[in-house]
N, C-alpha and C positions, 0 to 999 in steps of 0.2 A: 222484487225488490233488492238492489246492489245495497252491499254493504260496506263499510270501508272500518279496516282496523287500525284500534291505535294502540301501540305498540308500549309499554314502558315496562324500561328492563330495569331491576332494582338493582345494580351493579353492586355485589358485596367483594369485599377483599379478603388476603387469606385469613385476617381475625376472626371474620364471622364465622366461620367454619369451626370455630375452638370456644366451648364454653358459653354459646349465644342462646341454649336450650332454656337458661335461667333467667333471661332477661325478661320475659315478659309474665305476668302471672297465669295461672292456670284458666283457662278457660276466655283469655283475651288474646287478639292480637291486634301489636300495634300498627295505625297507618302512620302517613307524613301527617296528617290532622290529627291525630290523637286515637284512644281506643279503640276499637268495634268492637262487638260480639263477635264472639268465633262461628263461623260459618259461611255462606257464600252469600253475598248480598245482590241483588238483582237488580239490572236498570231499569229508571221507568222510561216507556217507551217517549223519544221527543223529548227528553231532559238531556241536561247535557251531561256529557261521559264522568266517570267517576272512578275510581280503584276499587276491581274487585279481589278478594282473595292478596291485600299487599300486606305486607309487614314492615316491620324498620331494618332498615337495612345499613350496612357504612355508606358513607359519602364516600365520593361523588354519586348521585343517582342518575340516571339518562332518560328521557323520553325519547321516542321513534315514532316521529309520525309519515302517514302515507306522504310522498310524494307528489307535488303537482306534475303536472306531464304537459309536452307540446302537442302528443300525437293522438291521434283519431281513437285509440285505444288503450282510453283513459284507464278504463277498468283493470288491465293486465299492468302497464309499465308501473303504475303511481303504487300499488300494493305490494308487486313483486318485488321491490329493490327493499321494501320495508321487512317483506319476509326471508329474504336473502340476509340482511343485517342481524335480525332474531336469529335465524340459522347456526351463522357464524359467531355469536355472544354466546347461544345456546351449549355451542361446545367448546367452548373456552376451558383452560385447565381449571378445574372444582376448586382449587386453591385463592384463584383471583374473581370467581363469583360465588353467589350462597346456596348452599348447600339445597337439593329439593325440598319444597315448602308444601306441608299437605294445604288443603284446600283450593288449589289451582283448577282453573277453570274447568278445565279438561283435560289436564296431565300433560299437555302435549310438548309444553317448554317447560324443562326442568328449572334452569335458572330465570325464569323470566314472568312478568306479570303483564298481565291483560288489561286494558280499557273497554268498557261494556262496547258491543256494536250499538249503530245507530245508524238510519237511515240517511244514506247518501244518493249523489248523482254521480259519485267517482271522480269528483276535483280532490284535486288535494287539499291541504289548507297552508296558507302563507305564513310568512314567519311571524307575524304579530299573532296572528292566531295559538300558533305550537308556543310562543312566550307564555302568553294569558293560560293555557292549559299547564304547562311546566312550573308556575307559579302556584297555580290554583292546587296542586298535587303536592305542593313540597319539595318540587324536585328542583337539583341542580345544572341539570345540561339539557339541550333539548335540541337534536339533529334533525334539518330541514333541508328538502332539496326539491332538484327540478330534474325532468328526464325530457331530454329532445329528442325527437326521431325524423328525420331529414332523409327521406328516400331511403339508400342503406347505411348511412350514418347515424349512429347513434351518441350523444351526449350525456354524461352523468355529472352533474354538480352537486355540491353539498359543503352543510356548515355545522359545523357545531357552537354554539351560542352558550351563553354563562345567563341562565333563566333570569336573574336577578338583576343584571345591567344591561342585556341582549348584545353584550359583546362578542363579536366574533373571535373564536379560541384558536380553530382549526378550518380551513378549507380545502377542499378535495375535487378536482376535476378530472376526470378521464375519456376520452372519446376513442371510438373503435367502428369497423365495421357492424353493423347486426349480424351478422353470421359469427362473431365471436362474443356473440352478447354474453354467453356464459361466463367466459374468461374475465370480460370484462367487469361482472361481476362482483364476483371473486375478488379480482383486483381491487377494487371499489369498497370490498368489505374488510378486508385485510387492513386498508387504509383508515378508515374509523377505526377500528378493532385496536390497531395500534397504538394512534391518538390518544383515543380514550382508557384503555389499558394499563399503560404507563399512570397515568396521574390516578387512576384508582388503585392500582396496586402497592405506589408510593403510600399513597393516603393510608391504605389496608396497616403497612410496615408500620409506619409511622405511630399508629393507634396499638398496635403489639409494643414495639419501643415505650411504649408510655406505661405498659403494665407493669404490674410486678411480676419478679420473676417465677415463673412457675414451676410445678413439678418436673421429675427428672424425665416421666413417661411422655408429659404433655410436649419438653422440648425436643425429644429426639422427634416427636411428629411434626413440630415445628419447623426444625431443621430440614426433615426431607421435604416437605412444601418450599420450602427457601431454598433449596439447593437446585431446585430446576431451573432452566431457563423461561425466566420473567421479562419483561419490558419495562424494569425496572431500574434506576439511577443504580450506579454502582457502590456511591456514597451511601444511600441508604441499605443497600444490603451486607455491605459490609460491619455496617454498625449492628442489623442485625445479630450477623455471626458473632462479633466480639461480644454482643451480652449473651448468647449463649457460652462463649468461652468462659466468660465472668462465672454464670449461673453452676456449670460442670467443666471444671478443669481438666477433667479427666478425659473428655467428648473429643479424641481425636479426630475425628469427622470435620468438626466444625472449624478447629483449629486450619485443618487444611484446607478448608473453606474461605477462611478468611484472609491467605494468602493466594489462594487461586483469586477470588473477587479483587484482590488490590492489584493483581495485572491488569487488567482496565483499564486504571487509573495510571501505574509505573509500574513498569515490570522490573525495574531496578528494586524501588520500595519492595514489593512482592519478593525479591529475592533476600532484601534485609531482614524481611519477617520470618524466611524459612530457614534462613540461616539462625536467626535467634529461638527456633521454636525448636530446631535438631542440637544445637549446643545445650541447650534445656533439660533434652530427653533425646542421648544421641545415640542408643541402641533402639529407638521406634522406630518400625521398618516403614511405615507409611509417609513420617514427618522426611524421614529420609532420603526417598526416593521424590519425594516433592520440592527436598532442598536440590539435588542433582538434576532434577527437570527444569528449575530455575536458572541456573548454574548456565545449563545447556542452551535455554531461552535467552540469556545474555549473551550469548556465543563466550563464555568463560570454561572452554574444553577443556585444555589440560586440568582444570578444577573439577570437571566433568568427571574426567576418566581416573584420578587421584581416588573419589570419594566414591564412583563404581566398584574400582577395585578393593577398596575395604569394605565396602559394602557386601560385594560377594564372595569373601570368606566367610563372612556370618551365615550368609545365604546363597550358596552357590549355585542353586536351581531357579532363581528368581528372573523370569523371563523379560520382566520390564528393565532390572538393571542391565540384564545382557544387551537388551534392545538398545537403550541409550549407551551402553560403552561402545558398541560395533558403531552408532552413531556420531559419536565424540571422535572414535578413531576414523572415521570415513572423512570428515568434515578439516581434521588436522593433515590429510591424506596420509595417514598411517594405515596404508592397505593389507600388509601381511598381516598385522595383529588384528584389524576387522575382518581377516578373514578366516584367523582362528576362532575368534568369537561367532561368526556365522556357523561356522563350524560346529561348535558347542550348541547355539541355537537348533539346526538341525539336527542334531542327536538327541536334543529334548522334545523336540515338537517335530516329527518326519511327516505326521500328518496335516502338519499347517503351511498355508499355500504361503504364508508370510514368511515362514523359515526360507523355501525357495528363492521367494522372489528375493529379499534383501540377499540374499547369497550373489543371486546373479549380479545384482547393483553391486555389490564389493568388486565381482571378477570384473565388470563391465568397466568401470573408474578406473582400477589398479592395469587392466590392459593397456587404456588410452593413456594411465600415466607412464607406461615403460616405452609406450612407443612414440607417444607424443604427435603432435599435429603435422606430419609432415607427411610427404607424400611416401610411398612405402618403399621406393628403391634408394631414398635417403635413408629409413628408419636403419641402425644398427642391428644385426645378425640378431644379438640375445634380445634387444626390443621385438623383433618378428615373431619369434618364438615365443616369446613370454606373450605376447599379444592373442598370435593363435591360440594358444592353449587356454587362455584365460575366455577368450570370443568360444571357445567350444563347450566347458562347463557353463559358460552365460545362456547359450540356447538350451542347454540340457535344464539345466533350471527354469528358467520359462517356460519352454514345453511344458514341465511339469507343474508351474504355475497355473497354466492357463488348463491344463486338466482338470485340475480342483474346482479354479474360478475361470471360466470361460469369456467372463464379461471382464476383465480387467483390462481396462484400458491402457495404462500406463507399460504394463506387459506385454501389450498386442506391440505397443510403440517400439519399444526395447528391443524385440525382438524383430521389427523391421529392421532398424538399423543394425542387428549384427547381422541377418541376411542379407544385408547392403555390402557389409565387410566380406562376406565370403564367396560375392559373386553371384548370388538366388536371381532365379530369373525377376524381370521388372514388375511381372503382372502379380507374381506372389507378394512383394516387397507392398506394391500398391493397396494390395486386398487387406491385408493386415494395417496399413494407413487408413483407410477408408472406415474399417472394422473399429478402429481404436476413437476417429473421430466420429460415428455414427455413436457411440457410445457415449464420447467426449468431446464436446465440437471445439472445448478452450484447450484441447491437449497440445501443449506445444512439441513436444517430439515427435509425436505423429506429423502434424505439419512441415518440420523442420526435415523430417526424414522423408518426404514428398517432395521438398525443394532440393534435397541432396542429391536425390536421382536424378538431376538436372547439372550437377558439378561434374567438371571434369574428374576423370579417372572411375565416375561411376554411371556417366550418361552414355547411351546405346544412341543418342541422338544422331542424325545424318551433318549436321553440323554445330558449334559450339552458340552459334547467335540462335540458331530453333530450342535449342537446350536454355539458354539464358532466357528467351519469350518466355518458355513455358515453365521457369521457376516465377518469371513475375506474375505469370495468370494464376500460381499456386498461391502467392502470396496475396493477389489483388481477393481470390475468391474466400482465402481464412478472414481479411478481414470484412470484409461485406458479410460473412455468412455467422462473425461474432465482430459486432459493430462496436460493443461495450468491454470487449475483450481487450487488456492493455496488451498481452502478452503474442496477442494477433495482428494487433496493431505493429507492435514493433518488430515482427517477423522480415516486412519489407526493407526495413533499414537494415536490416542484421545482416540479410541476403545483399545487400547493394555493396554496403561495406566489403563484404567479403570479396565480392566479384570487382571491385575496384583493385583491390590489393592482389588479386589473381591476374587482371588482366594488366597490372603494374608491371609486376614481376613476368609477364609473359612476352609483353609487347616494349616494354621499356619506354614508353611513355611516361612523363612525367606524373608521379601523384599529383600534382596542384591541377596541370590540366584537367583532368578526369572531375576535380573538385570547381572547376570553371563551366561544366556543362548541364544545362538545367535539367537534362535527360536524368542524369543521376541525383544532381544537389535536390531538385524539387521532390520528388517521391521520399527521398530519406528525410528531407525534414518535416513535410507533412507526419510522416510514419513518427517521427519522435515527438512532434508535437501533440498528437494523439495519444500513442501509449502514455507520455509522462503525463497529462492531463488524467487519463483516466488511473494513474498508479503513480501518486509525485513522490513515493515514498522509496520506488525502484530505482537504488542508488549504482548497483552494477549497469544500469541502462542509462543515467543520468553522467555517471563517468564517462562512457562511451561517448555520449552524446558531445559532453566538454572537449573529449580528445577531436573528436569529427570538427568541430566548430574550431579549435585551437590549430588543426592542420589546416584550415579552410581560408587561416588569417583574419578569422571573424573575432577579434579577442574580447569584443564586450560582449559576445553572445557567450563564449566558452566561460569568462567570470561568471555570467548570473547562473552557470550550472555548478562549476569547481566552488563557488560559493557557499553551496549548498552541501558541498562533501569536505572540507576543512576536519570533521573529526572523523575522517571514514578513509578505510585501507583498504582497494581492492584486491580482490581476488588474487590476481598476478603477483600483488606486490606482496603477499600472506607469504609468499612459499622459503624456503630457506634459505636459497641459492641466489635471490632476486635480493638489492641491495635498497633497505626500504627510503632510505635518502633521495633515491629516483622520483620517487611520487615527490614527496616536496617538492623536489627540482620543478616537476612537471606546473605543478597546482601556483606554486610562488611566483613563475616567471610568468604563468596565465595574469596573474593578480597585477604583477608587473607592466606587461602590455597593454590592459585595460586600465593604466594611470590608478590602480587601488595601492599604493606603495603601503600604507599602515599594514594593511592584509600580507602583503609582500614581503614586510620584514619579518611579522610574528612567523609564518610558514618557514622561510627560509631559514630564521634562528632554529626551528625543528630539525629541520634537514642539515644544519651544519653542525648541529649537537652528535647527529648519528652519524658523521663524516666531516671532518673541518676540512679535510685537503680540496686547495683551491680547484685542484686538476682533475681528480673526478668528479666532478660536476658543476663547470662555469655558471650556470644556470642561477643555482642557491647564491652564488655572491655577486652576481647583477642585483637579483631581487634584494641582498642584503643591505650590497653597499647604496643601490636607489632609496633602500627604507630609511638608512641613515641619513642621505641627504635630505631625504623629507622632513623626517623630524629635526632637521637642521644641529644633526649633531656633525658637523662639519670635517671635524678632524680625524675623527675615528672613519669618514666617510674618505677622506682624501689616501689612507692609508688604505683600504678597502680599493678603490680605483687604482691606484699604483699596482697592487697584488693583482688584479684581475686584467691589468693590461699585459701584463709580464704573464701571465700563464693562460691568456684565452689570446688565439688569435680572431676568433669570432666576434669578440664582444670587445676586442685592441682599441678600433678607435673610436667606440662608442663611449670607452673606460676615459681614453684620453679627453676626449670633448669634455667630458662632465667632472673633469679633475680640471681642466683650463675654467670652465664655466666657474666652480665654486672660488679657485683662487680669484678670478676676475672680479666677481661680485661680492667676497666676502674674506679673501687672506690677501691683500697686497704685498705684503711682505715677503709673498711667494713668487710676483708677476713677472719675475725673469723663468722660474721653472713652468710656469703655466703656459707662456710661451712658446715652449719649447714642445710641450705637451699639443699643444694648438698646431703647430706644424707637421708633429709627427701622423697626429689624426689625420691632416688633409694626406697626407704622402701614404698613409693607409688605404684610406678610402676615398679618394679624389673624387667620385661624384654623389660624395654624401654633402646634401647641403645643410643641414647643422654645422657640420665639421668646417665647412668654408665660412659661414656666417661667425661661427667663434670666432677664428682664425684674423677675422676682417675686423672683429672688436676691438682686438689685441693690434693690429696696425693702426685703427683711430687713435688709441689711449697714447702708442707711441708716435702718434703725428707724421704716420705714415699715407697719406693721403691715396695717394696713386693705389699702392698696394693694398689699401682696403678698399678701392673703389674695384680693382681689379678681382677680387678675392666675390664681394656682395655681386656682383654681376655674374660669377660664376654661380653663385647659390641661386640666383635667380633663373639663370639656363638650366640649371636642374629643376629647380622648383619653382616658378612663377607665382606660385600661389603663395608663399612665404612669408607670412605678413611682417616679421620682424626684419628680413633683410630687406624690404621694399622700404621699411620705415627708416633702418639706417643709410639705404642707399640716399632717400631723402635730404636726410642729414648731412650726408657725406657732400653732395652735390649744393646742397641750401649754401656750406660754409664756403665751398670753391668760389 
């Protein structure tokens, strides 16, 4: 006779592992409905199922029922889903679920309770039946579901319901081929577990927080359990750790945990907490290292260097501090100092592949910094010498890394790049890249080096067009293989933007002509959209996307990207020899072109504070003066427009036209000067419709109808859709 298993999970949280032995009187076990005698009661054949060997646990509790099924093989698909869920929950961390309970029916499942078997024909139970049973046993949640097998396709759906209200709390649906049934079942059980596990663990920690502060030994055990990665909220865990800190002020591990857990909410707040802890106990090594790590995380590298240096005076052989110092020097591009640190690391840990790998990373970056991204024949001799020397060291260190760790994908990809620069055979380079991709499909460096093989100066293809098509194929292959990888989606845009720049410099074709060709723009924009949808916080990519749209003269889209970067400075503008005001000039003029004058004004203010000289960057003055006009600060705007007209040939006519417009509308006392500015604007840009329209307004005001009509007709000849010019022309003709 077929049987149907009803599985009840008394899912018990962290606190149930601590001090629960004395919860019941000896000789009794607590059930959901009350105490029962110790032992294993048996189900009466034909009677309703009931709990066997169950005991009181922490809420929430869960009932898992056999699923209904639309398959002919009812006896397989219904029970197997329940069994998979049981196994998943059974092997969950012990701090989340209850300890093994004596009296389990057959000892098969350590953390679970079963309901007695009863005869069945293999059909699953409906939602209503499952809710009734969950209520009967005093459980909080019920899992019900359905399995549909149609040909070779399998669909699994499930719901977690509140047993008291029957409200759906979570829905899960997965589908795929029957051949992938094993993976499908595991993915499905993971979804159920994470949905229920977070609620469960939060409830357990809340109960723990409401208990009196335990003894020291018990605190340490609870800390060890809480420290592990659990599906709980950061706020609940921070509260638990803070309670432990209050109980045991000398327990450094708990203090570190508080700052680490706060990172999930705010990295800046975590840094403030780490700084407070470090200042309270300045010579405690673990707190000092935590403070350094959070300075690094907040990109405050000069401070991290200072703290590392001081820490290493007291602890000269601390590997963590040396690694942090090396990283801070690298990210501030002080490669010579970074090389000295990696030499120290290599001396202390010569048998560690990490020591060799990080030295290789520094050598690679230092070599490229000295060479620059110019073609080899344009690199100065000293740059060529240093690049060659660093490349040789880098290859030696990477080869040593791979001897110790042959499956290090990043090392394989870097070695391929170094071999590319030495003119190694393409087959060797491609083999290294393919090995790295096989180990780590989303490895950017490996994919980029495959594309790089197709670039001029590296490729040995018969023609540039063939190399270009091969590079496009590599980009498409990467995007198709990893559709959820933002970096693989970005690869196409990155390559095509490089190729447009190269072809522009090679052929002399205007850059704007490339940006009008859908052959380039369509894949670039698709790549940008997909990459930023997958990783919206990738600000370096967003800056490149904004620059692309700006150069395409799509100012509205450019500003959509720039507007998310107002508190960000791209890597190329962080270098010592690059003027930072140039970044504010780019982003402020973009806001201005998108008619976002308030934002343009604020950004221009920042840029002019760094460099007030109008000749240094006219774009800042354009955004600043236009912002003043938008804010109705007309007198200041007039001064700045006059200054811009004198400093800039590019924006001269626009500045004169705006000066004349402000005078015409708001400063009639300056009307004569405004008229002269309007005439100068037309003389400077005779094919500018707004300039012609502005001059026409002045002629009208002066009663010079014929001159006004000539200017407005010229404006409409240049731009027939100029609405204001058409209206003014009608007024002039009407007055005649």
